[in-house]
C-alpha positions as CSV (number, residue, x, y, z in Angstrom):
1,M,23.7,35.5,-43.7
2,L,19.9,35.1,-43.3
3,L,18.6,37.3,-40.4
4,G,22.1,38.2,-39.4
5,D,23.2,37.4,-35.9
6,D,19.6,36.8,-34.7
7,L,19.1,33.5,-36.6
8,L,19.6,31.2,-33.6
9,P,17.2,33.1,-31.2
10,Y,14.6,33.2,-34.0
11,L,15.0,29.4,-34.5
12,L,14.7,28.8,-30.7
13,L,11.7,31.0,-30.5
14,A,10.0,28.9,-33.3
15,L,11.0,25.6,-31.8
16,G,9.8,26.6,-28.3
17,G,6.6,28.0,-29.6
18,A,5.9,24.9,-31.6
19,L,6.6,22.7,-28.5
20,V,4.1,24.7,-26.4
21,F,1.4,25.0,-29.1
22,G,1.6,21.4,-30.2
23,N,1.4,19.9,-26.8
24,V,-1.3,22.2,-25.5
25,L,-3.3,21.4,-28.6
26,A,-2.8,17.7,-28.1
27,L,-4.0,17.9,-24.5
28,A,-7.0,20.1,-25.4
29,R,-8.2,18.1,-28.4
30,P,-7.1,14.5,-28.4
31,P,-7.9,12.4,-31.5
32,R,-11.5,11.2,-31.7
33,E,-10.5,7.7,-32.6
34,A,-7.2,6.1,-31.7
35,R,-5.6,4.1,-34.4
36,D,-4.0,0.7,-33.8
37,G,-1.0,1.1,-31.4
38,D,-1.9,4.8,-30.6
39,L,-2.8,6.0,-27.2
40,P,-6.3,7.5,-26.7
41,R,-4.8,10.5,-25.0
42,P,-1.3,11.9,-24.8
43,P,0.5,11.2,-21.5
44,L,-0.1,14.2,-19.2
45,G,3.3,14.2,-17.5
46,R,5.3,14.1,-20.7
47,S,3.1,16.8,-22.3
48,V,3.5,19.1,-19.3
49,V,7.4,18.6,-19.3
50,M,7.4,19.4,-23.1
51,I,5.2,22.5,-22.5
52,V,7.5,23.8,-19.7
53,I,10.7,23.1,-21.9
54,G,9.1,24.9,-24.8
55,L,8.0,27.8,-22.7
56,V,11.4,28.3,-21.1
57,T,13.0,28.1,-24.6
58,A,10.6,30.6,-26.1
59,I,11.0,33.1,-23.2
60,W,14.8,32.8,-23.3
61,A,14.9,33.4,-27.1
62,L,12.5,36.3,-26.8
63,A,14.6,37.8,-24.0
64,S,17.7,37.4,-26.2
65,L,16.0,39.2,-29.1
66,I,14.7,42.0,-27.0
67,S,18.0,42.6,-25.1
68,G,20.2,42.3,-28.1
């Protein structure tokens, strides 16, 4: 099997990292021009919640990879 027994932690690390990176980038650099139906900035509360979820997931996956 691809990557052996560590496949799930690697996938969770990638997913958590993408959540953190994408939401931090969306908050740091919102689009210059909002298209029709788009918000001018991403909602702060939702973005912070997604960053926290992604950070917890990435840390948990990293701890699983290091300890295992």
